[in-house]
Z-matrix of the N, CA and C atoms (Angstrom, degrees):
N
C 1 1.462
C 2 1.521 1 109.29
N 3 1.299 2 115.76 1 130.66
C 4 1.481 3 121.46 2 -179.98
C 5 1.492 4 111.30 3 -77.30
N 6 1.323 5 114.80 4 141.71
C 7 1.447 6 120.37 5 177.28
C 8 1.529 7 105.22 6 -108.91
N 9 1.345 8 117.06 7 127.33
C 10 1.412 9 122.70 8 178.75
C 11 1.506 10 108.95 9 -107.33
N 12 1.350 11 116.47 10 125.88
C 13 1.446 12 122.73 11 -177.50
C 14 1.538 13 107.49 12 -107.18
N 15 1.333 14 117.13 13 137.50
C 16 1.448 15 123.71 14 -178.66
C 17 1.501 16 109.80 15 -113.42
N 18 1.317 17 116.93 16 148.38
C 19 1.437 18 123.14 17 -177.39
C 20 1.576 19 110.81 18 -139.81
N 21 1.293 20 114.92 19 140.25
C 22 1.442 21 123.99 20 170.41
C 23 1.536 22 106.51 21 -95.85
N 24 1.318 23 119.37 22 114.22
C 25 1.432 24 121.49 23 179.55
C 26 1.518 25 108.99 24 -83.16
N 27 1.314 26 115.62 25 120.54
C 28 1.448 27 120.26 26 -173.34
C 29 1.520 28 114.56 27 -111.46
N 30 1.313 29 113.57 28 42.58
C 31 1.484 30 120.81 29 176.94
C 32 1.484 31 110.02 30 -71.45
N 33 1.292 32 116.06 31 162.54
C 34 1.439 33 124.09 32 173.93
C 35 1.511 34 115.14 33 54.23
N 36 1.328 35 114.60 34 44.61
C 37 1.461 36 123.56 35 178.55
C 38 1.553 37 115.17 36 55.88
N 39 1.377 38 112.95 37 38.72
C 40 1.466 39 116.62 38 172.79
C 41 1.557 40 108.13 39 -97.06
N 42 1.321 41 116.98 40 173.41
C 43 1.447 42 120.39 41 -176.53
C 44 1.535 43 111.77 42 -118.25
N 45 1.312 44 114.52 43 171.15
C 46 1.456 45 118.89 44 177.07
C 47 1.553 46 112.14 45 -62.45
N 48 1.312 47 116.30 46 -31.07
C 49 1.485 48 120.33 47 179.67
C 50 1.508 49 112.75 48 -82.29
N 51 1.307 50 117.04 49 -24.99
C 52 1.485 51 122.23 50 179.87
C 53 1.560 52 105.87 51 -136.31
N 54 1.340 53 117.13 52 67.44
C 55 1.486 54 118.17 53 -177.00
C 56 1.453 55 117.63 54 -75.84
N 57 1.324 56 115.67 55 167.36
C 58 1.475 57 121.45 56 177.30
C 59 1.545 58 110.22 57 -66.69
N 60 1.349 59 115.79 58 -38.34
C 61 1.465 60 120.50 59 179.98
C 62 1.549 61 108.44 60 -159.60
N 63 1.357 62 113.67 61 166.43
C 64 1.446 63 121.17 62 173.49
C 65 1.546 64 106.95 63 -111.45
N 66 1.326 65 115.19 64 136.95
C 67 1.460 66 120.31 65 176.61
C 68 1.515 67 110.28 66 -131.65
N 69 1.313 68 114.85 67 167.48
C 70 1.469 69 119.64 68 174.18
C 71 1.513 70 109.65 69 -149.57
N 72 1.330 71 114.75 70 158.88
C 73 1.457 72 123.66 71 176.31
C 74 1.508 73 103.39 72 -115.09
N 75 1.320 74 117.80 73 114.18
C 76 1.435 75 123.16 74 -170.92
C 77 1.519 76 109.92 75 -132.80
N 78 1.361 77 117.49 76 107.05
C 79 1.446 78 121.53 77 178.28
C 80 1.507 79 113.61 78 57.06
N 81 1.296 80 117.68 79 42.59
C 82 1.463 81 122.59 80 177.65
C 83 1.528 82 115.10 81 83.24
N 84 1.327 83 117.60 82 8.81
C 85 1.468 84 122.51 83 -178.05
C 86 1.469 85 109.81 84 -126.39
N 87 1.341 86 116.04 85 127.90
C 88 1.483 87 120.98 86 173.54
C 89 1.539 88 109.10 87 -84.16
N 90 1.300 89 115.28 88 137.33
C 91 1.467 90 121.67 89 -179.89
C 92 1.521 91 109.52 90 -136.15
N 93 1.307 92 113.29 91 150.79
C 94 1.467 93 119.60 92 178.15
C 95 1.545 94 104.98 93 -121.26
N 96 1.317 95 117.87 94 142.74
C 97 1.467 96 123.90 95 178.79
C 98 1.518 97 108.89 96 -80.68
N 99 1.326 98 114.97 97 116.48
C 100 1.466 99 122.54 98 -179.10
C 101 1.510 100 111.01 99 -140.43
N 102 1.296 101 117.87 100 133.66
C 103 1.441 102 122.81 101 172.76
C 104 1.511 103 113.07 102 52.62
N 105 1.308 104 116.49 103 39.28
C 106 1.455 105 120.87 104 175.54
C 107 1.547 106 115.22 105 82.16
N 108 1.343 107 119.61 106 10.38
C 109 1.420 108 123.44 107 -179.06
C 110 1.527 109 113.13 108 -147.86
N 111 1.323 110 118.17 109 160.77
C 112 1.440 111 121.60 110 175.66
C 113 1.516 112 109.48 111 -87.59
N 114 1.355 113 116.84 112 126.58
C 115 1.467 114 125.09 113 -175.13
C 116 1.513 115 108.14 114 -118.47
N 117 1.331 116 117.77 115 133.34
C 118 1.475 117 120.87 116 177.62
C 119 1.519 118 109.86 117 -56.44
N 120 1.332 119 117.00 118 140.10
C 121 1.407 120 122.01 119 179.59
C 122 1.522 121 109.48 120 -145.96
N 123 1.320 122 117.94 121 90.33
C 124 1.441 123 124.79 122 -176.22
C 125 1.550 124 113.37 123 -64.44
N 126 1.324 125 117.26 124 -18.47
C 127 1.491 126 120.23 125 -177.77
C 128 1.536 127 109.15 126 -67.21
N 129 1.287 128 117.05 127 -24.45
C 130 1.487 129 119.67 128 -178.45
C 131 1.508 130 113.77 129 -75.15
N 132 1.301 131 117.14 130 -7.52
C 133 1.475 132 119.59 131 176.74
C 134 1.506 133 111.55 132 -65.19
N 135 1.331 134 116.91 133 -16.55
C 136 1.498 135 120.93 134 175.44
C 137 1.530 136 112.24 135 -60.72
N 138 1.353 137 116.94 136 -17.19
C 139 1.430 138 120.50 137 175.46
C 140 1.536 139 111.24 138 -58.72
N 141 1.285 140 116.53 139 -38.55
C 142 1.470 141 123.27 140 -176.52
C 143 1.535 142 113.56 141 -67.66
N 144 1.338 143 116.55 142 -30.50
C 145 1.499 144 118.87 143 -176.74
C 146 1.546 145 110.58 144 -104.24
N 147 1.318 146 118.55 145 7.37
C 148 1.426 147 121.90 146 175.62
C 149 1.477 148 115.43 147 81.38
N 150 1.329 149 117.61 148 7.20
C 151 1.498 150 120.97 149 178.19
C 152 1.511 151 112.98 150 -80.04
N 153 1.328 152 117.78 151 -17.44
C 154 1.425 153 124.48 152 178.06
C 155 1.492 154 108.08 153 -124.31
N 156 1.319 155 117.52 154 118.46
C 157 1.474 156 118.75 155 -177.98
C 158 1.555 157 113.72 156 -132.57
N 159 1.292 158 115.41 157 12.98
C 160 1.448 159 121.68 158 178.37
C 161 1.510 160 110.90 159 -88.84
N 162 1.301 161 117.08 160 61.78
C 163 1.472 162 122.47 161 -179.12
C 164 1.532 163 111.27 162 -152.64
N 165 1.305 164 115.79 163 161.33
C 166 1.443 165 123.18 164 172.25
C 167 1.511 166 107.54 165 -133.33
N 168 1.330 167 117.03 166 134.09
C 169 1.472 168 120.07 167 174.24
C 170 1.525 169 108.78 168 -68.16
N 171 1.311 170 116.37 169 137.54
C 172 1.471 171 123.96 170 176.77
C 173 1.491 172 109.86 171 -134.65
N 174 1.330 173 115.08 172 165.77
C 175 1.443 174 120.35 173 177.23
C 176 1.540 175 111.18 174 -83.48
N 177 1.293 176 117.76 175 166.00
C 178 1.427 177 121.52 176 176.19
C 179 1.501 178 112.64 177 -61.24
N 180 1.284 179 116.17 178 -39.81
C 181 1.499 180 117.73 179 177.96
C 182 1.527 181 112.65 180 -65.30
N 183 1.328 182 117.37 181 -37.77
C 184 1.454 183 121.97 182 174.70
C 185 1.526 184 111.55 183 -62.34
N 186 1.355 185 115.56 184 -44.22
C 187 1.468 186 120.56 185 178.99
C 188 1.561 187 111.93 186 -59.87
N 189 1.327 188 113.55 187 -46.03
C 190 1.462 189 120.05 188 178.28
C 191 1.527 190 113.09 189 -63.44
N 192 1.331 191 114.71 190 -39.24
C 193 1.488 192 119.10 191 177.41
C 194 1.515 193 109.48 192 -62.16
N 195 1.309 194 118.11 193 -45.82
C 196 1.455 195 122.21 194 -177.99
C 197 1.528 196 108.89 195 -65.15
N 198 1.309 197 117.77 196 -46.35
C 199 1.466 198 121.48 197 -178.11
C 200 1.550 199 108.07 198 -60.29
N 201 1.338 200 117.12 199 -49.54
C 202 1.438 201 119.40 200 -177.42
C 203 1.580 202 112.21 201 -65.00
N 204 1.341 203 115.51 202 -37.53
C 205 1.450 204 119.35 203 -179.62
C 206 1.554 205 112.20 204 -67.52
N 207 1.329 206 114.96 205 -41.10
C 208 1.479 207 119.99 206 -173.17
C 209 1.500 208 112.35 207 -99.73
N 210 1.304 209 119.89 208 -17.92
C 211 1.464 210 124.79 209 174.70
C 212 1.536 211 116.23 210 41.24
N 213 1.317 212 113.84 211 -101.27
C 214 1.452 213 121.38 212 -170.01
C 215 1.524 214 112.78 213 -65.00
N 216 1.326 215 117.54 214 -24.16
C 217 1.434 216 120.51 215 -177.46
C 218 1.538 217 111.81 216 -58.25
N 219 1.330 218 119.99 217 -27.91
C 220 1.458 219 123.60 218 -175.37
C 221 1.499 220 109.35 219 -89.98
N 222 1.292 221 118.22 220 42.76
C 223 1.511 222 122.55 221 -179.16
C 224 1.533 223 108.02 222 -100.55
N 225 1.309 224 121.33 223 4.24
C 226 1.449 225 122.84 224 -178.13
C 227 1.489 226 110.22 225 -69.85
């Protein structure tokens, strides 16, 4: 069974409740939520080597709540 991990990206002085973006690690692939869909984003693999630390782990329900609340904002 695959485990999907969700992250609130807190770059540029954003917070876990109002993050810059939402990302997930799904079956070995990092994805960022953009324009209503999950898009592969290899740049997020820097999380694993400690080169990217502007994130907070969140649950799926938290990720969906943020996406639904902020909707269009995550079009970057």
